[in-house]
C-alpha positions as CSV (number, residue, x, y, z in Angstrom):
1,M,-35.1,30.7,-44.2
2,Q,-35.0,27.1,-43.3
3,G,-38.0,27.9,-41.1
4,H,-40.3,29.4,-43.8
5,I,-39.6,26.5,-45.8
6,L,-40.9,23.7,-43.4
7,S,-43.6,25.7,-42.1
8,S,-45.1,26.4,-45.6
9,F,-46.7,22.6,-45.6
10,F,-47.7,22.8,-42.8
11,Y,-50.0,25.9,-42.9
12,S,-51.5,25.2,-46.1
13,Y,-52.4,21.7,-44.4
14,T,-53.8,23.6,-41.9
15,L,-56.1,25.4,-44.2
16,V,-57.6,22.4,-45.8
17,Q,-58.5,20.6,-43.0
18,I,-62.7,21.2,-43.4
19,P,-62.7,21.1,-47.2
20,A,-61.1,18.0,-47.1
21,G,-63.2,16.3,-45.0
22,F,-66.5,17.5,-47.3
23,L,-64.5,15.9,-49.9
24,A,-64.0,12.5,-48.1
25,T,-67.6,12.1,-46.9
26,K,-69.0,13.1,-50.6
27,Y,-66.5,11.2,-52.7
28,G,-65.1,8.1,-50.4
29,G,-61.4,7.8,-48.7
30,K,-60.3,4.9,-51.4
31,I,-60.3,7.7,-54.3
32,L,-58.9,10.6,-52.5
33,F,-56.6,8.7,-50.7
34,G,-55.1,6.8,-53.8
35,G,-55.4,10.2,-55.7
36,S,-53.7,12.1,-52.9
37,V,-50.8,9.6,-52.1
38,G,-49.8,9.3,-56.2
39,F,-49.7,13.1,-57.0
40,C,-48.3,13.9,-53.4
41,A,-45.2,11.8,-54.5
42,F,-45.1,13.3,-58.3
43,L,-44.9,16.1,-56.4
44,T,-42.2,15.3,-53.9
45,L,-40.3,14.5,-57.4
46,F,-39.8,18.0,-57.8
47,T,-38.2,18.8,-54.4
48,P,-34.7,19.0,-56.1
49,I,-35.6,21.3,-58.3
50,C,-36.7,23.5,-56.9
51,A,-34.2,23.7,-53.7
52,Y,-31.9,24.7,-57.6
53,L,-34.3,26.7,-58.4
54,G,-34.7,28.6,-55.0
55,S,-36.3,29.1,-51.5
56,T,-39.5,30.7,-53.1
57,A,-40.2,28.2,-55.3
58,L,-39.2,25.5,-52.7
59,I,-41.7,27.7,-50.2
60,I,-44.5,26.7,-53.2
61,L,-43.7,23.1,-53.7
62,R,-44.1,22.8,-49.8
63,V,-47.5,24.4,-49.6
64,C,-49.1,22.8,-52.8
65,E,-47.8,19.6,-50.8
66,G,-49.5,20.5,-47.5
67,F,-52.8,21.1,-50.3
68,V,-52.6,17.6,-51.3
69,S,-51.4,15.7,-48.3
70,V,-53.8,16.7,-45.8
71,I,-56.4,14.7,-47.9
72,I,-54.6,11.3,-47.2
73,K,-55.0,12.0,-42.8
74,K,-58.5,12.2,-43.2
75,K,-59.4,9.0,-44.2
């Protein structure tokens, strides 16, 4: 189960590489970088709640964090 939780971040991270590159060229790095850092930090606040709810909720949260954090790396 730990492997599924940890890898769920990277599955969504790799799926959004190319679309995030297009967004970065269209809107610029400053807006995407600031928004993705803030939104990823906001999602991280829900980690204890999702861990309490169960592994499925935590996997869904980690997938969402992966979608958001890919934009951070594209700057």
